[in-house]
C-alpha beads as a LAMMPS data file, in Angstrom:
LAMMPS data file: protein, C-alpha beads

74 atoms
73 bonds

1 atom types
1 bond types

-500.0 500.0 xlo xhi
-500.0 500.0 ylo yhi
-500.0 500.0 zlo zhi

Masses

1 110.0

Atoms # bond

1 1 1 121.352 60.801 103.865
2 1 1 118.744 61.513 105.810
3 1 1 116.039 59.202 103.369
4 1 1 118.818 56.453 103.596
5 1 1 117.800 55.995 107.637
6 1 1 115.268 53.428 108.714
7 1 1 114.058 54.394 112.713
8 1 1 116.317 51.500 113.741
9 1 1 119.631 52.389 113.045
10 1 1 122.136 54.251 114.933
11 1 1 123.925 57.321 113.136
12 1 1 127.859 57.276 114.293
13 1 1 129.316 60.581 113.391
14 1 1 133.630 61.986 113.993
15 1 1 132.641 65.240 112.656
16 1 1 134.485 67.635 114.998
17 1 1 132.572 70.973 115.859
18 1 1 129.451 69.652 115.289
19 1 1 126.833 69.242 118.080
20 1 1 125.005 65.901 118.455
21 1 1 121.642 68.075 118.785
22 1 1 122.295 69.555 115.505
23 1 1 123.295 66.589 113.550
24 1 1 119.522 65.222 114.576
25 1 1 117.790 68.129 113.424
26 1 1 119.444 67.745 110.274
27 1 1 119.106 64.175 109.279
28 1 1 115.790 64.182 111.482
29 1 1 116.499 61.531 113.632
30 1 1 116.970 60.434 117.566
31 1 1 119.778 57.201 116.971
32 1 1 122.839 59.549 117.439
33 1 1 126.742 58.170 118.890
34 1 1 128.861 61.630 118.894
35 1 1 132.725 60.205 118.636
36 1 1 135.404 62.082 118.924
37 1 1 138.938 59.980 118.917
38 1 1 142.307 61.624 118.737
39 1 1 145.318 60.863 116.148
40 1 1 147.002 58.404 117.896
41 1 1 144.230 56.232 117.548
42 1 1 145.841 55.166 114.646
43 1 1 148.394 53.382 115.816
44 1 1 146.162 52.024 118.456
45 1 1 147.201 53.870 121.104
46 1 1 144.046 56.196 120.957
47 1 1 141.473 57.584 123.239
48 1 1 138.094 58.802 122.001
49 1 1 135.406 60.257 124.025
50 1 1 131.779 59.392 122.904
51 1 1 128.550 59.960 123.993
52 1 1 125.066 58.421 122.774
53 1 1 121.494 59.434 122.887
54 1 1 118.479 57.997 125.025
55 1 1 116.946 56.223 122.012
56 1 1 120.654 54.386 121.896
57 1 1 119.886 50.211 122.873
58 1 1 122.664 48.634 125.319
59 1 1 123.724 46.381 122.636
60 1 1 124.075 48.782 120.138
61 1 1 126.272 50.719 122.839
62 1 1 128.486 47.595 123.799
63 1 1 128.987 47.731 120.241
64 1 1 130.659 50.854 120.219
65 1 1 132.250 50.286 123.048
66 1 1 133.821 46.859 121.461
67 1 1 134.601 48.571 118.475
68 1 1 136.448 51.696 120.154
69 1 1 138.592 49.501 121.860
70 1 1 139.761 47.748 119.041
71 1 1 141.745 51.289 117.992
72 1 1 143.561 51.022 121.420
73 1 1 140.803 52.443 123.710
74 1 1 140.986 51.041 127.038

Bonds

1 1 1 2
2 1 2 3
3 1 3 4
4 1 4 5
5 1 5 6
6 1 6 7
7 1 7 8
8 1 8 9
9 1 9 10
10 1 10 11
11 1 11 12
12 1 12 13
13 1 13 14
14 1 14 15
15 1 15 16
16 1 16 17
17 1 17 18
18 1 18 19
19 1 19 20
20 1 20 21
21 1 21 22
22 1 22 23
23 1 23 24
24 1 24 25
25 1 25 26
26 1 26 27
27 1 27 28
28 1 28 29
29 1 29 30
30 1 30 31
31 1 31 32
32 1 32 33
33 1 33 34
34 1 34 35
35 1 35 36
36 1 36 37
37 1 37 38
38 1 38 39
39 1 39 40
40 1 40 41
41 1 41 42
42 1 42 43
43 1 43 44
44 1 44 45
45 1 45 46
46 1 46 47
47 1 47 48
48 1 48 49
49 1 49 50
50 1 50 51
51 1 51 52
52 1 52 53
53 1 53 54
54 1 54 55
55 1 55 56
56 1 56 57
57 1 57 58
58 1 58 59
59 1 59 60
60 1 60 61
61 1 61 62
62 1 62 63
63 1 63 64
64 1 64 65
65 1 65 66
66 1 66 67
67 1 67 68
68 1 68 69
69 1 69 70
70 1 70 71
71 1 71 72
72 1 72 73
73 1 73 74
């Protein structure tokens, strides 16, 4: 996967128990978002906690926010 990433791309992970720092080290990548959804997201009633590395730009943050709201996050 690492060889497929450009520096402009953002990696978003939903892997439980895997720290964003670990993902960045393994992929040698800096633009990272980590999402922790809960089960009710499947019926658009969920809440997703998420965080992003400082390298993620504002338009990408807004896109992720909009995408997560589509799964019921308020």
